[in-house]
C-alpha positions as CSV (number, residue, x, y, z in Angstrom):
1,Q,0.0,-0.1,-0.1
2,I,2.8,2.5,0.9
3,E,4.6,1.6,-2.3
4,K,1.4,2.3,-4.5
5,Q,1.0,5.7,-2.7
6,W,4.5,6.7,-3.4
7,Y,4.1,5.6,-7.1
8,Q,0.8,7.7,-7.3
9,R,2.8,10.7,-6.0
10,R,5.6,10.3,-8.3
11,V,3.8,9.9,-11.6
12,A,1.2,12.0,-13.2
13,I,-0.9,11.2,-16.2
14,T,-0.8,13.9,-19.0
15,A,-3.2,14.7,-21.7
16,G,-1.4,12.4,-24.1
17,I,-2.1,9.0,-25.4
18,L,0.5,6.6,-27.1
19,A,-1.0,4.7,-30.0
20,T,0.8,1.4,-31.0
21,N,0.1,-1.5,-33.3
22,L,-0.5,0.9,-36.2
23,P,-0.4,0.1,-39.8
24,S,2.4,1.2,-42.0
25,W,0.2,3.5,-44.0
26,V,0.0,5.8,-41.1
27,F,3.7,6.5,-41.4
28,N,4.2,6.9,-45.1
29,G,3.8,10.6,-45.0
30,D,0.9,10.7,-47.4
31,A,-1.2,13.8,-46.4
32,Q,-4.5,11.9,-47.1
33,D,-3.5,8.9,-45.0
34,N,-2.2,11.5,-42.2
35,E,-5.7,13.4,-42.4
36,L,-7.5,10.1,-42.2
37,F,-5.7,9.0,-39.2
38,E,-5.8,12.3,-37.5
39,S,-9.6,12.5,-38.1
40,I,-10.3,9.5,-35.7
41,F,-8.9,11.9,-32.8
42,N,-10.4,15.2,-34.1
43,V,-13.8,13.9,-33.2
44,Y,-12.7,14.3,-29.5
45,D,-10.6,17.5,-29.7
46,N,-10.1,19.8,-32.6
47,D,-6.7,21.1,-31.2
48,V,-5.2,17.6,-31.0
49,R,-1.4,17.3,-32.0
50,I,0.1,14.1,-33.3
51,S,3.7,13.2,-33.3
52,Y,4.6,10.2,-35.5
53,F,7.5,7.9,-34.7
54,P,7.9,5.7,-37.8
55,S,10.8,3.6,-36.5
56,L,8.7,2.5,-33.5
57,H,5.4,2.3,-35.3
58,R,3.8,4.6,-32.7
59,A,2.2,7.9,-32.4
60,R,1.9,10.3,-29.7
61,I,-1.6,12.1,-29.5
62,M,-1.7,15.0,-27.3
63,F,-5.0,16.6,-26.2
64,S,-5.9,20.1,-25.0
65,D,-7.5,18.6,-21.9
66,L,-7.1,15.5,-19.8
67,D,-10.8,14.6,-19.9
68,L,-10.9,14.4,-23.8
69,A,-7.9,12.0,-23.6
70,V,-9.6,9.9,-21.2
71,A,-12.7,9.7,-23.3
72,C,-10.6,8.9,-26.4
73,M,-8.9,6.2,-24.6
74,Q,-12.0,4.6,-23.2
75,Q,-13.8,4.5,-26.6
76,L,-10.9,3.8,-29.1
77,N,-8.6,1.4,-27.3
78,G,-8.6,-1.9,-29.2
79,I,-10.5,-0.6,-32.4
80,D,-9.9,-2.3,-35.7
81,I,-8.4,0.5,-38.0
82,D,-8.0,-1.3,-41.4
83,G,-9.3,-4.9,-40.9
84,H,-5.8,-6.1,-39.8
85,H,-4.5,-3.8,-36.9
86,K,-6.3,-3.4,-33.6
87,M,-4.8,-0.1,-32.3
88,R,-3.6,-0.2,-28.7
89,L,-3.8,3.0,-26.7
90,S,-2.0,3.8,-23.3
91,Y,-1.5,7.1,-21.2
92,V,1.5,9.1,-21.7
93,Y,3.0,9.4,-18.0
94,L,5.2,12.1,-16.7
95,N,7.3,11.3,-13.6
96,Y,7.3,13.6,-10.6
97,E,11.1,14.8,-11.2
98,E,10.4,15.7,-14.9
99,M,7.3,17.6,-14.0
100,Q,9.4,19.7,-11.4
101,K,12.0,20.3,-14.1
102,R,9.3,21.5,-16.5
103,K,7.7,23.8,-13.9
104,K,11.1,25.4,-13.1
105,Y,11.9,25.9,-16.8
106,R,8.5,27.5,-17.4
107,L,8.9,29.8,-14.4
108,R,12.5,30.7,-15.5
109,L,11.1,31.6,-19.0
110,C,8.2,33.9,-17.6
111,V,10.6,35.7,-15.3
112,D,13.3,36.0,-18.2
113,T,10.5,37.4,-20.6
114,T,9.1,39.8,-18.1
115,A,12.5,41.2,-16.9
């Protein structure tokens, strides 16, 4: 129980999802294919940003809000994309130390730009 509480304090879910088990057409760079893939997630958030990692056959989908990411995850995890590939979704986690570094960096940027 103590170890679980420590883990929960040290890790935070971001508004991002990692998509795996994707077909190769997602990564071929064709604008129509990318638009088709992105339209799956635009239903949940018009401001979605997708980063493609072709060498890993993965994509990171960043939503503007955590609730939108959760809704997408619940409804799309395991769907069949093209008759051969069931897309797997998982949350993008950020550890506590990384969150602190980012907060300090953002704070430093705010201070530097107003000075």
